[in-house]
N, C-alpha and C positions, 0 to 999 in steps of 0.2 A: 325190195321185196315187202310187203304187206304181210305184217305177224297175223298168224291165225291162233286161234285158242278155243277151248270148250268151256262154256258157260252153261252153269244149271239154272233151274229156277230158285233154289236159295237165294241166289245173288239176284237175279231180274226182280224178283217181287220186291226187293228193297227199296227199288226204283218207284213203285207203285203206293208203298204205305210211309207215309210220314213217320208214323209211330217204329218202323223196321227200318229206317236208314241207317247205314254204316258207312264207315268212311270206306271200307274196302268195295263194296258195292258201289261207290261213288266213283271210286277210282278205275274199277273195270268198266262201268258205262264211259267215263274218259278215254279210256284204251281204245272205244270203239271209232274214235275219231281219226284212229288211223292205223286199226286193225280191221279183222273181222271175226266174229265168233260162228261158231260150230254148233250144234246141239241135236240131241236125237229126234227122230220123230214123234217121240213121246211129249216131248217140251210144250207143243201146243196145246194138247190136252190139258198138259199139269197145269199151265197158266190159266187156262180157260175154266177150270175145275177150281183154282184159287178164288178167282174172281166171282164166279157163280156162288160159293160159300161166302166170300164178303158180302155180297149183295144180300143174302138170306139173314145174315147177321146184321144188316145194316150197317155194316164197315164201309161200304162202298154205294152210291147211287149207280143206277144203269149208264148213265152219261159219264160217270167215272171210269165204268169199266171201258165203255168203249173208247175213250178219250185214250187210256193205256194201251188198248190193242191195237189202234192206230198208230200210236209211238211207238209201239214194237215193229209194226209193220214198216217203218223209216229205216229201222236200224239194220247195219249189216249184220243180221242174223241167219244164216242158214241151216235150214233143217236136211238132217242127214238121214238116209231110209235105211234100216236093217232086214234083211231076209229074214224070213222065218227060221233058217238053218241057223243064222248066227244069233238069234236071239234064244232058240232051243239048245244052243251050242255054247258059247264062250260068254254069253250075257247070263245065261243061266249058272253057269258055273263060277262066275264071277260072284254074283248074289249069294250062291251058296257056302262058298269057301269065306267070304268075307264079310257075312255080317250084314249084307246090304239089301235093299229092294230091290228088285228087277229093274224099275226106274233108274235107279241111281246108277246101277252097273250099267246101265247101256249108256250113260256121260262118259264112265271110265272104259269102257269098250272102245267108244269112239274115239277117247284121247288115247288110248293104247294103239289102236288101228291106225290112226294117222300120225302118230310122234307127238301130238301135241300137250303142251300144258293144259289144265283144267282150274278154273275158277270156281270154286265154292266155298258156304259158309257150315254145310253140312259136316259136323264131326267125323261122322262113322266113313263119309266118301272119304273126306281129307286123310283118315289112317289109313284106307284102304289104297289110296294113292301113293302114300307113304313108303308103305309095305311093299308096294309094286313097281316102286321107283319111277312114277309118273311126276315129272312137275307140276308143282301148284303155280298157279298166277298169283305172285306177290306183288298186287299191284301198288 
């Protein structure tokens, strides 16, 4: 049986920027050789935004961004959609009750909905996951 987990943008972007490399991020990436990751539908927009800002700041070239997006498309990362009622209901409630952005709450909701552990470097998201007894990926 293939292991499945939720991964957030804070981890994924460590794969892009050399100065943000982390052992945790590398181990999560290594897990994708035998596992699959799930992300909420906001994830591609978050990644594209980070890359666009990095280009504007001259931290990355367009070629670097395209290479990274191409790499991401080869990985077993599956985008899960939420209906409007889910966003306006449980996602909003998680954000409001746990001091999270709605974006971060969507990762937590996905993990809770599917009973999956979550891989994140975001402190607030890790804190909320622990509070709600959502397992963290300990890569």
